[in-house]
TITORNU-367481 format. One record per residue (C-alpha): z, x, y; residue in one letter. Coordinates in Angstrom, 2 decimals. Example, Ala and Ser with C-alpha at 12.3 -4.5 7.8 and 13.67 -1.06 7.14 Angstrom:
# TITORNU-367481
{fiza {7.80; 12.30; -4.50}; 'A'}
{fiza {7.14; 13.67; -1.06}; 'S'}
END
This chain:
# TITORNU-367481
{fiza {128.21; -11.01; 38.76}; 'X'}
{fiza {130.14; -14.11; 39.80}; 'X'}
{fiza {129.46; -16.08; 42.98}; 'X'}
{fiza {130.94; -14.49; 46.13}; 'X'}
{fiza {134.49; -15.37; 47.14}; 'X'}
{fiza {135.67; -16.10; 50.63}; 'X'}
{fiza {138.87; -14.07; 50.17}; 'X'}
{fiza {140.19; -11.59; 47.61}; 'X'}
{fiza {143.98; -11.30; 47.85}; 'X'}
{fiza {145.23; -8.01; 46.42}; 'X'}
{fiza {148.92; -8.11; 45.56}; 'X'}
{fiza {150.96; -11.04; 44.23}; 'X'}
{fiza {154.40; -10.42; 45.62}; 'X'}
{fiza {155.85; -12.97; 48.07}; 'X'}
{fiza {153.32; -12.01; 50.76}; 'X'}
{fiza {150.25; -12.43; 48.55}; 'X'}
{fiza {151.60; -15.60; 46.97}; 'X'}
{fiza {152.30; -17.14; 50.40}; 'X'}
{fiza {148.76; -16.30; 51.52}; 'X'}
{fiza {147.35; -17.82; 48.34}; 'X'}
{fiza {149.45; -20.96; 48.91}; 'X'}
{fiza {147.98; -21.46; 52.37}; 'X'}
{fiza {144.41; -20.74; 51.30}; 'X'}
{fiza {144.77; -23.24; 48.48}; 'X'}
{fiza {145.96; -25.91; 50.92}; 'X'}
{fiza {142.61; -25.55; 52.72}; 'X'}
{fiza {140.49; -25.40; 49.57}; 'X'}
{fiza {139.26; -21.90; 50.45}; 'X'}
{fiza {137.55; -20.11; 47.51}; 'X'}
{fiza {139.75; -17.09; 46.69}; 'X'}
{fiza {141.30; -15.05; 43.90}; 'X'}
{fiza {144.66; -13.30; 43.84}; 'X'}
{fiza {145.09; -10.19; 41.69}; 'X'}
{fiza {147.96; -7.79; 41.05}; 'X'}
{fiza {147.98; -4.55; 39.07}; 'X'}
{fiza {151.49; -5.22; 37.68}; 'X'}
{fiza {151.35; -6.99; 34.31}; 'X'}
{fiza {154.14; -9.39; 35.25}; 'X'}
{fiza {155.86; -10.73; 38.34}; 'X'}
{fiza {159.09; -9.15; 39.58}; 'X'}
{fiza {162.08; -9.73; 37.31}; 'X'}
{fiza {164.51; -7.78; 39.50}; 'X'}
{fiza {166.17; -9.37; 42.50}; 'X'}
{fiza {164.69; -6.98; 45.14}; 'X'}
{fiza {164.66; -8.86; 48.49}; 'X'}
{fiza {167.69; -11.16; 48.18}; 'X'}
{fiza {167.49; -13.44; 51.24}; 'X'}
{fiza {165.13; -15.85; 53.01}; 'X'}
{fiza {165.42; -16.39; 56.76}; 'X'}
{fiza {165.31; -19.82; 58.47}; 'X'}
{fiza {161.90; -19.24; 60.07}; 'X'}
{fiza {160.34; -18.38; 56.71}; 'X'}
{fiza {161.70; -21.60; 55.22}; 'X'}
{fiza {160.30; -23.56; 58.16}; 'X'}
{fiza {156.83; -22.16; 57.62}; 'X'}
{fiza {156.90; -22.67; 53.85}; 'X'}
{fiza {158.08; -26.25; 54.27}; 'X'}
{fiza {154.53; -27.21; 55.28}; 'X'}
{fiza {153.53; -26.74; 51.62}; 'X'}
{fiza {156.49; -28.48; 50.03}; 'X'}
{fiza {157.94; -25.18; 48.84}; 'X'}
{fiza {161.03; -24.79; 51.04}; 'X'}
{fiza {163.07; -27.51; 49.38}; 'X'}
{fiza {162.40; -25.98; 45.96}; 'X'}
{fiza {163.61; -22.61; 47.22}; 'X'}
{fiza {166.75; -24.12; 48.77}; 'X'}
{fiza {167.47; -25.91; 45.50}; 'X'}
{fiza {167.39; -22.59; 43.63}; 'X'}
{fiza {169.34; -20.54; 46.16}; 'X'}
{fiza {172.75; -20.31; 47.82}; 'X'}
{fiza {172.87; -21.49; 51.43}; 'X'}
{fiza {176.65; -21.58; 51.85}; 'X'}
{fiza {177.26; -17.89; 52.46}; 'X'}
{fiza {179.30; -16.22; 55.18}; 'X'}
{fiza {179.77; -12.55; 56.01}; 'X'}
{fiza {182.95; -10.59; 55.46}; 'X'}
{fiza {182.85; -7.48; 57.61}; 'X'}
{fiza {185.35; -4.98; 56.19}; 'X'}
{fiza {186.42; -2.64; 58.98}; 'X'}
{fiza {189.19; -0.04; 58.87}; 'X'}
{fiza {192.49; -1.96; 58.81}; 'X'}
{fiza {190.94; -5.44; 59.16}; 'X'}
{fiza {188.43; -7.90; 57.72}; 'X'}
{fiza {186.35; -10.15; 59.96}; 'X'}
{fiza {185.05; -13.39; 58.49}; 'X'}
{fiza {181.81; -14.18; 60.27}; 'X'}
{fiza {179.99; -17.51; 59.76}; 'X'}
{fiza {176.24; -16.97; 59.59}; 'X'}
{fiza {173.95; -18.88; 61.95}; 'X'}
{fiza {176.70; -21.22; 63.18}; 'X'}
{fiza {175.31; -20.85; 66.72}; 'X'}
{fiza {171.80; -20.35; 68.07}; 'X'}
{fiza {170.14; -22.23; 65.21}; 'X'}
{fiza {170.61; -25.86; 66.18}; 'X'}
{fiza {166.85; -26.52; 66.43}; 'X'}
{fiza {165.94; -25.80; 62.81}; 'X'}
{fiza {166.34; -27.86; 59.64}; 'X'}
{fiza {167.42; -24.65; 57.86}; 'X'}
{fiza {170.39; -23.25; 59.85}; 'X'}
{fiza {171.42; -20.80; 57.16}; 'X'}
{fiza {170.49; -17.58; 55.41}; 'X'}
{fiza {169.32; -18.53; 51.92}; 'X'}
{fiza {170.40; -16.05; 49.28}; 'X'}
{fiza {167.82; -16.10; 46.51}; 'X'}
{fiza {166.54; -13.21; 44.38}; 'X'}
{fiza {162.93; -12.23; 45.03}; 'X'}
{fiza {162.17; -12.93; 41.39}; 'X'}
{fiza {163.08; -16.58; 41.97}; 'X'}
{fiza {161.03; -16.73; 45.18}; 'X'}
{fiza {157.99; -15.42; 43.31}; 'X'}
{fiza {158.59; -17.81; 40.40}; 'X'}
{fiza {158.70; -20.78; 42.80}; 'X'}
{fiza {155.48; -19.83; 44.59}; 'X'}
{fiza {153.72; -19.02; 41.30}; 'X'}
{fiza {154.68; -22.41; 39.87}; 'X'}
{fiza {153.46; -24.13; 43.05}; 'X'}
{fiza {150.07; -22.42; 42.69}; 'X'}
{fiza {149.83; -23.10; 38.97}; 'X'}
{fiza {150.38; -26.81; 39.61}; 'X'}
{fiza {147.30; -26.63; 41.85}; 'X'}
{fiza {145.13; -24.82; 39.29}; 'X'}
{fiza {145.51; -21.36; 40.79}; 'X'}
{fiza {146.01; -18.53; 38.29}; 'X'}
{fiza {147.59; -15.30; 39.50}; 'X'}
{fiza {145.57; -12.56; 37.76}; 'X'}
{fiza {148.23; -10.05; 36.79}; 'X'}
{fiza {147.37; -6.75; 35.17}; 'X'}
{fiza {144.21; -6.63; 37.32}; 'X'}
{fiza {143.80; -3.57; 39.52}; 'X'}
{fiza {141.53; -3.01; 42.50}; 'X'}
{fiza {139.70; 0.27; 41.88}; 'X'}
{fiza {137.36; 0.36; 44.88}; 'X'}
{fiza {136.09; -1.78; 47.73}; 'X'}
{fiza {132.85; -0.97; 49.51}; 'X'}
{fiza {131.44; -2.73; 52.55}; 'X'}
{fiza {127.78; -3.59; 52.88}; 'X'}
{fiza {125.97; -6.63; 54.20}; 'X'}
{fiza {128.00; -9.81; 54.42}; 'X'}
{fiza {130.40; -9.03; 51.58}; 'X'}
{fiza {132.77; -6.38; 50.29}; 'X'}
{fiza {131.91; -5.23; 46.78}; 'X'}
{fiza {135.15; -4.82; 44.83}; 'X'}
{fiza {135.52; -3.20; 41.43}; 'X'}
{fiza {138.40; -4.60; 39.36}; 'X'}
{fiza {139.90; -3.35; 36.10}; 'X'}
{fiza {141.67; -5.86; 33.87}; 'X'}
{fiza {144.62; -5.19; 31.58}; 'X'}
{fiza {142.32; -4.89; 28.54}; 'X'}
{fiza {140.40; -2.08; 30.24}; 'X'}
{fiza {137.29; -4.11; 31.06}; 'X'}
{fiza {135.87; -3.85; 34.57}; 'X'}
{fiza {134.40; -6.49; 36.82}; 'X'}
{fiza {132.53; -6.44; 40.11}; 'X'}
{fiza {133.49; -9.10; 42.63}; 'X'}
{fiza {132.04; -9.78; 46.06}; 'X'}
{fiza {134.28; -11.19; 48.79}; 'X'}
{fiza {133.78; -11.98; 52.44}; 'X'}
{fiza {137.29; -10.70; 53.26}; 'X'}
{fiza {139.83; -8.58; 51.38}; 'X'}
{fiza {143.54; -8.83; 52.20}; 'X'}
{fiza {145.89; -6.05; 51.13}; 'X'}
{fiza {149.29; -7.48; 50.20}; 'X'}
{fiza {149.70; -4.60; 47.77}; 'X'}
{fiza {152.70; -2.78; 49.12}; 'X'}
{fiza {153.53; 0.58; 50.61}; 'X'}
{fiza {150.98; 2.42; 48.44}; 'X'}
{fiza {148.25; -0.07; 49.30}; 'X'}
{fiza {144.85; 0.51; 47.71}; 'X'}
{fiza {143.26; -1.82; 50.26}; 'X'}
{fiza {144.70; 0.23; 53.12}; 'X'}
{fiza {143.31; 3.40; 51.54}; 'X'}
{fiza {139.87; 1.88; 50.93}; 'X'}
{fiza {139.78; 0.61; 54.52}; 'X'}
{fiza {140.68; 4.07; 55.88}; 'X'}
{fiza {143.67; 2.79; 57.83}; 'X'}
{fiza {146.48; 5.24; 58.58}; 'X'}
{fiza {150.15; 4.68; 57.72}; 'X'}
{fiza {152.34; 6.57; 60.15}; 'X'}
{fiza {156.07; 7.11; 60.29}; 'X'}
{fiza {158.85; 9.01; 58.55}; 'X'}
{fiza {161.35; 8.96; 55.73}; 'X'}
{fiza {165.10; 8.81; 56.26}; 'X'}
{fiza {167.05; 11.73; 54.76}; 'X'}
{fiza {169.52; 9.58; 52.83}; 'X'}
{fiza {169.12; 8.43; 49.25}; 'X'}
{fiza {170.41; 4.97; 48.38}; 'X'}
{fiza {171.74; 3.45; 45.20}; 'X'}
{fiza {171.07; -0.13; 44.23}; 'X'}
{fiza {172.43; -2.22; 41.38}; 'X'}
{fiza {172.70; -5.83; 40.32}; 'X'}
{fiza {176.02; -6.16; 38.54}; 'X'}
{fiza {179.36; -7.91; 38.19}; 'X'}
{fiza {182.14; -6.94; 40.62}; 'X'}
{fiza {185.64; -8.20; 39.94}; 'X'}
{fiza {187.85; -8.34; 43.03}; 'X'}
{fiza {185.26; -9.56; 45.56}; 'X'}
{fiza {185.81; -12.93; 47.17}; 'X'}
{fiza {182.90; -15.15; 46.05}; 'X'}
{fiza {180.65; -17.09; 48.38}; 'X'}
{fiza {180.25; -14.33; 50.95}; 'X'}
{fiza {178.31; -11.18; 51.65}; 'X'}
{fiza {180.59; -8.15; 52.01}; 'X'}
{fiza {179.91; -5.18; 54.28}; 'X'}
{fiza {182.21; -2.15; 54.18}; 'X'}
{fiza {181.83; 0.05; 57.25}; 'X'}
{fiza {183.20; 3.55; 56.61}; 'X'}
{fiza {182.88; 7.01; 58.05}; 'X'}
{fiza {180.68; 7.96; 55.09}; 'X'}
{fiza {178.30; 5.07; 55.64}; 'X'}
{fiza {177.72; 1.50; 54.55}; 'X'}
{fiza {178.51; -0.23; 51.29}; 'X'}
{fiza {177.06; -3.72; 50.83}; 'X'}
{fiza {177.55; -6.52; 48.31}; 'X'}
{fiza {175.30; -9.60; 48.42}; 'X'}
{fiza {175.84; -12.71; 46.28}; 'X'}
{fiza {172.90; -13.26; 43.94}; 'X'}
{fiza {173.79; -15.37; 40.93}; 'X'}
{fiza {170.81; -14.04; 38.95}; 'X'}
{fiza {170.20; -11.65; 37.21}; 'X'}
{fiza {173.82; -10.77; 38.08}; 'X'}
{fiza {176.45; -12.10; 40.45}; 'X'}
{fiza {176.24; -9.27; 42.98}; 'X'}
{fiza {173.69; -6.92; 44.54}; 'X'}
{fiza {175.29; -3.59; 45.51}; 'X'}
{fiza {173.68; -1.14; 47.93}; 'X'}
{fiza {175.32; 2.16; 48.87}; 'X'}
{fiza {174.41; 5.56; 50.21}; 'X'}
{fiza {174.34; 8.35; 47.66}; 'X'}
{fiza {177.62; 10.20; 48.31}; 'X'}
{fiza {177.43; 13.84; 49.43}; 'X'}
{fiza {177.98; 16.25; 46.60}; 'X'}
{fiza {177.10; 13.82; 43.82}; 'X'}
{fiza {174.58; 15.35; 41.42}; 'X'}
{fiza {170.92; 14.37; 41.81}; 'X'}
{fiza {169.61; 10.85; 42.26}; 'X'}
{fiza {170.69; 9.58; 38.87}; 'X'}
{fiza {172.49; 6.25; 39.02}; 'X'}
{fiza {175.33; 5.45; 36.68}; 'X'}
{fiza {178.02; 2.81; 36.58}; 'X'}
{fiza {180.62; 5.57; 36.86}; 'X'}
{fiza {179.05; 6.81; 40.11}; 'X'}
{fiza {178.97; 3.29; 41.56}; 'X'}
{fiza {182.60; 2.76; 40.59}; 'X'}
{fiza {183.54; 6.04; 42.25}; 'X'}
{fiza {181.90; 4.86; 45.49}; 'X'}
{fiza {183.74; 1.55; 45.35}; 'X'}
{fiza {187.04; 3.37; 44.75}; 'X'}
{fiza {186.51; 5.90; 47.55}; 'X'}
{fiza {184.92; 3.67; 50.18}; 'X'}
{fiza {186.93; 0.46; 49.95}; 'X'}
{fiza {190.64; -0.34; 50.16}; 'X'}
{fiza {190.09; -3.08; 47.57}; 'X'}
{fiza {190.52; -2.61; 43.86}; 'X'}
{fiza {187.03; -3.51; 42.73}; 'X'}
{fiza {186.01; -3.30; 39.09}; 'X'}
{fiza {182.27; -2.94; 38.52}; 'X'}
{fiza {180.70; -3.84; 35.17}; 'X'}
{fiza {177.66; -5.15; 33.30}; 'X'}
{fiza {174.80; -3.84; 35.46}; 'X'}
{fiza {171.55; -5.77; 34.99}; 'X'}
{fiza {169.61; -2.87; 36.52}; 'X'}
{fiza {170.26; 0.19; 38.63}; 'X'}
{fiza {168.01; 2.45; 40.64}; 'X'}
{fiza {167.93; 4.95; 43.48}; 'X'}
{fiza {165.48; 4.84; 46.36}; 'X'}
{fiza {164.52; 6.40; 49.65}; 'X'}
{fiza {163.90; 4.38; 52.79}; 'X'}
{fiza {160.87; 4.90; 55.02}; 'X'}
{fiza {159.94; 3.61; 58.44}; 'X'}
{fiza {156.15; 3.44; 58.59}; 'X'}
{fiza {153.49; 1.22; 60.08}; 'X'}
{fiza {149.74; 0.81; 59.67}; 'X'}
{fiza {147.71; 2.06; 62.61}; 'X'}
{fiza {145.74; -1.21; 62.42}; 'X'}
{fiza {146.29; -4.51; 60.64}; 'X'}
{fiza {142.55; -5.08; 60.39}; 'X'}
{fiza {139.43; -3.01; 59.96}; 'X'}
{fiza {136.24; -5.03; 59.59}; 'X'}
{fiza {136.59; -7.33; 56.56}; 'X'}
{fiza {139.88; -5.69; 55.46}; 'X'}
{fiza {143.31; -7.04; 56.47}; 'X'}
{fiza {146.84; -5.81; 55.74}; 'X'}
{fiza {150.01; -7.86; 55.43}; 'X'}
{fiza {153.60; -7.25; 54.33}; 'X'}
{fiza {154.60; -3.82; 53.07}; 'X'}
{fiza {150.98; -2.68; 53.20}; 'X'}
{fiza {151.28; -2.99; 57.00}; 'X'}
{fiza {154.92; -2.04; 57.62}; 'X'}
{fiza {157.92; -0.73; 55.72}; 'X'}
{fiza {161.41; -0.16; 57.08}; 'X'}
{fiza {165.07; -0.28; 56.17}; 'X'}
{fiza {166.45; -3.47; 54.61}; 'X'}
{fiza {168.89; -3.91; 57.51}; 'X'}
{fiza {168.96; -7.56; 58.57}; 'X'}
{fiza {166.89; -8.84; 55.65}; 'X'}
{fiza {163.61; -8.70; 57.60}; 'X'}
{fiza {161.10; -7.10; 55.22}; 'X'}
{fiza {159.98; -9.82; 52.81}; 'X'}
{fiza {160.31; -12.46; 55.51}; 'X'}
{fiza {158.09; -10.57; 57.93}; 'X'}
{fiza {155.49; -10.16; 55.18}; 'X'}
{fiza {155.44; -13.86; 54.32}; 'X'}
{fiza {155.06; -14.70; 57.99}; 'X'}
{fiza {152.20; -12.18; 58.28}; 'X'}
{fiza {150.45; -14.07; 55.49}; 'X'}
{fiza {151.01; -17.49; 57.02}; 'X'}
{fiza {149.70; -16.29; 60.37}; 'X'}
{fiza {146.54; -14.96; 58.72}; 'X'}
{fiza {145.80; -17.53; 56.02}; 'X'}
{fiza {144.82; -20.49; 58.16}; 'X'}
{fiza {142.70; -18.28; 60.38}; 'X'}
{fiza {140.74; -17.03; 57.39}; 'X'}
{fiza {140.39; -20.59; 56.09}; 'X'}
{fiza {139.10; -21.95; 59.42}; 'X'}
{fiza {136.58; -19.13; 59.85}; 'X'}
{fiza {135.36; -19.32; 56.26}; 'X'}
{fiza {134.61; -23.04; 56.51}; 'X'}
{fiza {132.82; -22.58; 59.83}; 'X'}
{fiza {135.46; -24.43; 61.83}; 'X'}
{fiza {136.43; -21.49; 64.05}; 'X'}
{fiza {134.70; -18.46; 65.56}; 'X'}
{fiza {135.11; -15.00; 64.02}; 'X'}
{fiza {137.11; -14.07; 67.13}; 'X'}
{fiza {140.04; -16.05; 65.74}; 'X'}
{fiza {140.61; -13.31; 63.17}; 'X'}
{fiza {141.11; -10.83; 65.99}; 'X'}
{fiza {144.26; -12.67; 67.01}; 'X'}
{fiza {146.00; -11.67; 63.76}; 'X'}
{fiza {146.64; -8.06; 64.71}; 'X'}
{fiza {147.24; -8.97; 68.34}; 'X'}
{fiza {150.06; -11.30; 67.28}; 'X'}
{fiza {151.57; -9.67; 64.21}; 'X'}
{fiza {151.39; -5.93; 65.02}; 'X'}
{fiza {153.95; -6.29; 67.88}; 'X'}
{fiza {156.22; -8.22; 65.50}; 'X'}
{fiza {155.98; -5.47; 62.90}; 'X'}
{fiza {156.69; -2.81; 65.51}; 'X'}
{fiza {159.69; -4.75; 66.82}; 'X'}
{fiza {161.13; -5.16; 63.31}; 'X'}
{fiza {160.73; -1.46; 62.60}; 'X'}
{fiza {162.52; -0.58; 65.85}; 'X'}
{fiza {165.32; -3.10; 65.27}; 'X'}
{fiza {166.00; -2.05; 61.69}; 'X'}
{fiza {165.86; 1.63; 62.61}; 'X'}
{fiza {168.59; 1.19; 65.21}; 'X'}
{fiza {170.79; -0.82; 62.88}; 'X'}
{fiza {170.22; 1.60; 60.02}; 'X'}
{fiza {170.96; 4.66; 62.12}; 'X'}
{fiza {174.16; 3.16; 63.53}; 'X'}
{fiza {175.41; 2.32; 60.05}; 'X'}
{fiza {174.44; 5.48; 58.16}; 'X'}
{fiza {174.17; 8.45; 60.51}; 'X'}
{fiza {176.48; 11.41; 59.89}; 'X'}
{fiza {176.51; 12.26; 63.60}; 'X'}
{fiza {180.17; 12.66; 64.69}; 'X'}
{fiza {179.81; 10.15; 67.52}; 'X'}
{fiza {178.44; 7.44; 65.24}; 'X'}
{fiza {181.00; 8.16; 62.53}; 'X'}
{fiza {183.71; 7.75; 65.16}; 'X'}
{fiza {182.09; 4.52; 66.35}; 'X'}
{fiza {182.17; 3.08; 62.82}; 'X'}
{fiza {185.82; 3.99; 62.19}; 'X'}
{fiza {187.42; 3.51; 65.61}; 'X'}
{fiza {185.14; 1.73; 68.07}; 'X'}
{fiza {183.84; -1.00; 65.75}; 'X'}
{fiza {187.26; -2.33; 64.65}; 'X'}
{fiza {188.25; -2.84; 68.29}; 'X'}
{fiza {184.99; -4.10; 69.78}; 'X'}
{fiza {183.40; -6.08; 66.94}; 'X'}
{fiza {185.96; -8.92; 67.10}; 'X'}
{fiza {185.32; -9.35; 70.82}; 'X'}
{fiza {181.55; -9.42; 70.38}; 'X'}
{fiza {181.74; -11.90; 67.53}; 'X'}
{fiza {183.92; -14.24; 69.56}; 'X'}
{fiza {181.29; -14.26; 72.32}; 'X'}
{fiza {179.15; -17.17; 71.17}; 'X'}
{fiza {176.29; -16.27; 73.52}; 'X'}
{fiza {175.96; -12.77; 72.10}; 'X'}
{fiza {176.29; -14.06; 68.56}; 'X'}
{fiza {173.65; -16.72; 69.19}; 'X'}
{fiza {171.19; -14.10; 70.48}; 'X'}
{fiza {171.86; -11.92; 67.46}; 'X'}
{fiza {171.35; -14.78; 65.01}; 'X'}
{fiza {168.23; -15.90; 66.87}; 'X'}
{fiza {166.74; -12.47; 66.31}; 'X'}
{fiza {167.81; -12.00; 62.71}; 'X'}
{fiza {166.75; -15.52; 61.70}; 'X'}
{fiza {163.28; -14.77; 63.17}; 'X'}
{fiza {163.37; -18.08; 65.05}; 'X'}
{fiza {162.90; -16.11; 68.26}; 'X'}
{fiza {159.50; -14.68; 67.27}; 'X'}
{fiza {156.80; -15.81; 69.70}; 'X'}
{fiza {153.21; -15.06; 70.68}; 'X'}
{fiza {153.43; -15.89; 74.38}; 'X'}
{fiza {151.24; -12.93; 75.32}; 'X'}
{fiza {148.76; -13.51; 72.52}; 'X'}
{fiza {145.11; -14.40; 73.16}; 'X'}
{fiza {145.52; -17.81; 71.49}; 'X'}
{fiza {148.49; -18.93; 73.62}; 'X'}
{fiza {147.51; -20.84; 76.77}; 'X'}
{fiza {149.58; -22.75; 79.33}; 'X'}
{fiza {147.85; -25.52; 81.26}; 'X'}
{fiza {147.58; -25.73; 85.06}; 'X'}
{fiza {150.77; -27.81; 85.26}; 'X'}
{fiza {153.33; -25.57; 83.57}; 'X'}
{fiza {156.25; -27.32; 81.81}; 'X'}
{fiza {159.44; -26.89; 83.77}; 'X'}
{fiza {161.58; -26.94; 80.61}; 'X'}
{fiza {161.11; -26.85; 76.88}; 'X'}
{fiza {159.12; -24.53; 74.60}; 'X'}
{fiza {156.21; -22.57; 76.01}; 'X'}
{fiza {152.77; -21.72; 74.68}; 'X'}
{fiza {153.23; -19.13; 71.95}; 'X'}
{fiza {156.70; -20.38; 70.94}; 'X'}
{fiza {157.43; -21.99; 67.57}; 'X'}
{fiza {157.71; -25.76; 67.69}; 'X'}
{fiza {161.46; -26.46; 67.47}; 'X'}
{fiza {162.79; -29.21; 65.25}; 'X'}
{fiza {163.94; -31.29; 68.22}; 'X'}
{fiza {164.21; -34.14; 67.81}; 'X'}
{fiza {165.29; -33.68; 64.22}; 'X'}
{fiza {162.40; -34.23; 61.80}; 'X'}
{fiza {159.65; -33.25; 64.25}; 'X'}
{fiza {158.54; -30.22; 62.23}; 'X'}
{fiza {158.07; -32.28; 59.07}; 'X'}
{fiza {156.11; -34.86; 61.03}; 'X'}
{fiza {153.47; -32.33; 62.08}; 'X'}
{fiza {153.01; -30.46; 58.80}; 'X'}
{fiza {149.69; -30.38; 57.00}; 'X'}
{fiza {146.53; -28.30; 57.43}; 'X'}
{fiza {144.99; -28.14; 60.86}; 'X'}
{fiza {146.14; -28.52; 64.44}; 'X'}
{fiza {148.49; -31.24; 65.65}; 'X'}
{fiza {148.20; -32.67; 69.15}; 'X'}
{fiza {151.44; -33.98; 70.66}; 'X'}
{fiza {151.46; -36.60; 73.43}; 'X'}
{fiza {154.83; -37.30; 75.06}; 'X'}
{fiza {156.08; -39.87; 77.53}; 'X'}
{fiza {155.49; -43.64; 77.80}; 'X'}
{fiza {152.78; -44.87; 75.43}; 'X'}
{fiza {150.83; -46.77; 78.14}; 'X'}
{fiza {149.93; -43.48; 79.85}; 'X'}
{fiza {147.81; -42.37; 76.90}; 'X'}
{fiza {144.58; -43.98; 75.70}; 'X'}
{fiza {144.40; -45.10; 72.09}; 'X'}
{fiza {141.57; -42.59; 71.54}; 'X'}
{fiza {141.89; -39.30; 73.45}; 'X'}
{fiza {138.14; -38.74; 72.70}; 'X'}
{fiza {138.52; -35.18; 71.51}; 'X'}
{fiza {135.58; -35.41; 69.12}; 'X'}
{fiza {135.27; -34.58; 65.44}; 'X'}
{fiza {137.02; -31.29; 64.67}; 'X'}
{fiza {136.19; -30.63; 61.02}; 'X'}
{fiza {139.03; -32.94; 60.01}; 'X'}
{fiza {141.48; -30.34; 61.35}; 'X'}
{fiza {143.02; -32.22; 64.27}; 'X'}
{fiza {145.71; -34.91; 64.14}; 'X'}
{fiza {147.21; -36.78; 67.11}; 'X'}
{fiza {150.91; -37.71; 67.35}; 'X'}
{fiza {152.48; -39.87; 70.04}; 'X'}
{fiza {156.10; -38.84; 70.41}; 'X'}
{fiza {157.16; -41.19; 73.18}; 'X'}
{fiza {160.22; -40.04; 75.08}; 'X'}
{fiza {161.80; -38.22; 72.13}; 'X'}
{fiza {160.20; -34.78; 72.36}; 'X'}
{fiza {161.05; -31.14; 73.10}; 'X'}
{fiza {159.89; -31.65; 76.71}; 'X'}
{fiza {161.27; -34.03; 79.34}; 'X'}
{fiza {158.73; -36.36; 80.88}; 'X'}
{fiza {155.00; -36.47; 80.22}; 'X'}
{fiza {153.40; -33.52; 78.42}; 'X'}
{fiza {150.68; -32.71; 75.94}; 'X'}
{fiza {150.64; -29.81; 73.51}; 'X'}
{fiza {148.71; -28.43; 70.59}; 'X'}
{fiza {150.59; -27.14; 67.55}; 'X'}
{fiza {148.73; -24.54; 65.52}; 'X'}
{fiza {148.65; -24.72; 61.71}; 'X'}
{fiza {151.42; -22.10; 61.50}; 'X'}
{fiza {153.82; -24.16; 63.62}; 'X'}
{fiza {153.38; -22.24; 66.88}; 'X'}
{fiza {152.28; -23.84; 70.14}; 'X'}
{fiza {148.78; -22.84; 71.13}; 'X'}
{fiza {148.57; -24.94; 74.28}; 'X'}
{fiza {151.18; -26.72; 76.44}; 'X'}
{fiza {150.80; -28.54; 79.75}; 'X'}
{fiza {152.53; -31.17; 81.85}; 'X'}
{fiza {150.80; -34.44; 82.76}; 'X'}
{fiza {147.95; -36.45; 81.22}; 'X'}
{fiza {144.91; -34.40; 82.21}; 'X'}
{fiza {143.47; -33.08; 78.91}; 'X'}
{fiza {140.80; -30.88; 80.47}; 'X'}
{fiza {142.59; -27.65; 79.64}; 'X'}
{fiza {143.37; -28.75; 76.11}; 'X'}
{fiza {139.72; -29.66; 75.50}; 'X'}
{fiza {138.72; -26.20; 76.72}; 'X'}
{fiza {141.23; -24.64; 74.31}; 'X'}
{fiza {139.80; -26.64; 71.41}; 'X'}
{fiza {136.27; -25.72; 72.44}; 'X'}
{fiza {137.31; -22.07; 72.21}; 'X'}
{fiza {139.19; -22.11; 68.89}; 'X'}
{fiza {138.18; -25.32; 67.10}; 'X'}
{fiza {134.76; -26.35; 68.41}; 'X'}
{fiza {133.05; -29.56; 67.34}; 'X'}
{fiza {130.54; -29.17; 64.48}; 'X'}
END
């Protein structure tokens, strides 16, 4: 039996690969396994949100993803009798270095993360399946089966299930997965579509439901998603059926051809009853599944992983108390619940056969949508939500505001905005980052915070900061503010560090 691991990551989709990337940055002993013999070759999740790119930029991955993807994409909303051309993230995203929705096939996202890990001597063990995981003592005893049929027993301090909707880790941990399936069947294909204006995502809103085309580039130019039309036989997907939908549901003369792959699927809305049970953790689709409306699924999973990874790393190296791991569910379960609720409402509005909603899609939307889209405030709030820049942990146990509350600027639990431009890149790297703002003479050269396992850096921002005047703040390793206060008294910040990053 090999030496015990700190973490066994089960599942090597984007969520598992992101978790592995963060663990590797800390030098945490781990392995990442996946029962599939190869990474995804299909496009699957086709878009990366700004907040996900911000978080991945800490590892030097975001620029590689942007280089592979398409960031210059707008939305063409095809309504009865009119087409609205909607710029994406033109408002509400002025505090991020990534003010765009990056269209990139999931296969390319996985390839980028896998290459990043390989360059750092991390091998993703594909074709390796978790058979069982039993708790006992200080470690979980995990039985693995490799692609050649041989079995291996591995001991790990923690096991993280990034293994999808049918998660083995969730089953072994005895965690429930509650929710429901939608009645509709959907068709999906990556193909060529002559007649679509390039450089945009196209949404056709009809009485029958939604028809979507997303620009991919690889393995085909377009991703098509449509509801299975009533009366069509079975769930079998064919190019002829897809062409029939395009003919019946759009006023445009679209010609579909050369499908790279086609499939049918059902959509569920389900969530884990807990994100943690003892040494077991869940992230991504193992914790929550929902409709693809708004492109939230993969992004929420990656952000689950990057919330959890540094916490595991700090606890495993003895730099943080075990209590830190309890903040994972407290922070991410409300996010998962909110995403499920948001996508359910959007999905129901776009697909329901209820007469009122069908009327809304064909009559109400063409009249009201233009007015809403011209209202920059409403559009900014929408983009702030969809981009996931608005996610915060203000009510979380690891978010503390000092005795002198900032009058303006981001609050404890908010993400650190990129204002002034370049601030986020300045504070990347493992560990916490302490920010001191205001005139330099107000701050001592050495704040005397003590040795913190090499996980604390100090930055003097001067007068160019997200807050006016004199403030001090602590940025967590995931880019969220753990502590914020006005003035120069560091007593509260020292207490925060004593709680979550005590001296050796």
